[in-house]
N, C-alpha and C positions, 0 to 999 in steps of 0.2 A: 412884528420879532421874527417871519422865519423868513423875511426878506435878506434881514443884516445876519442872519446864522448862516443863509445860503454864500450870501457874499466873502464870507469871513473862510466857510469849508470850499468855499472856491478859489478863492487866492493862494491855501496853502497846498491845494491838489494839484492846483495847474489843469492841464486840459488831461483827464485821466485818460480819453475813448483815443486819445491819438498818441499815447506812450504807449509803448509795447514792452513787456517785459522783461525782454532779455532771455530769459530760460522758458525751459518747457512748463505749460501749462495744460489742468486738464479741467475746465470749467462744468461742473454740474449746477443745474440749479431747474425748480418747477417753475411752473405757470399756471394759470386756470381756477387759482385761489382769487376768491376778493379781497382784494390788499387798498389799505386807506393811502389817497396821493396826496390829500391835502386837506385841513379844517378850515372851515370859515366861521367866524364867532361874529354874532350881532354889530359890534360894534369894538374901537381901539380901546383896551381896559376891560375888557367885559369877560375877562377870563373865567368868572366863577359860576359865568354859563355854560350848559353845555354847548359844542359846537355841532356847526352841521358840517358832516363827513361826505368827502367827496373818494369814491371807491375807483379802482379800476383793478387791471389784471395783474398780477405778480405772485407772492406764495407766501401772502397773508402776511406778514413784516415788512419784503422787500418789495417795491413795484417794480413791475417788465421793466422800465428803461434802465431802472440801477441795475439788475440782473445780467442785462443785454450788454453790459460794457466791454462783456471780453468776446462779443461777437466782432468788434472792431480792430481786434488782434490776429481775427485769424490769420493763419496762416501754416507752416510744416509742425512750429512750434507750438502751437495751442490748440488744443480739442474741446470742442463743446457739445456739451451732449445734456438733452432738454426733459423733463418728465413732465408730466403733469399731474395738476390735483394733489401734490403730494406739498405738505406746509413745509414753512421754514424747520421747524422743530424736529418733523417727522423725517426729514432729510436724513437724520441719523439713525434714525432706526427702518426706514423703508426697504422691504428685501430687493426690489429694484433698485435702487440705488447704491446697496450695500454692494449688491453684486457687481455693477459698473466699477466702485471702487477698487474691489478684489483685483478686477481686470486687470483696470490701470495700475496696480501694485504690481502684479504679477508680469505684465507688460515691461516696467521701467525698470522690473528687478531683470528680467531677462535681457534687457536690453544692457544694463551692466554689465552683467556676468559676458557678454558675447564682448566687451568694450577690455577685457581684460584675456591677457597671454594667460592659456591655462600649461601648470606647471611640467605637464609631458611634455610641451614642445622647446623643451631646451631654455626656459625661462625663469625667475623666481618667480615664484606665486603673489600676487596680488600687483603686477606690473602693469601700467594701464599703455594701451599704446596709442593713445591721445595724444 
């Protein structure tokens, strides 16, 4: 079943590791939390029996390999910040993650404001230099 789902999703997404998004991206994720990687069932069709769960690194929900996909996009438009031991759900409430997120928003806001001509320089407000 897993192989069938994998093949369907792979065809839909293509090679996500090679596709750069074409816009500025801030990729924040956490590692260091035991995460399910695969489920092994005793026999085909024995779905009622509990599977053997193989675990590895990740955020408790998403495995490290998937979390690191943005590492393949590195460049001037991609910034990556990795946290340790923060679970998938805790990324929404962790103080260090939220501080980083606010820093990114402030930096992007300053960048956007810098891209506009100020009204005092003889132009209309909000006219982009781009």
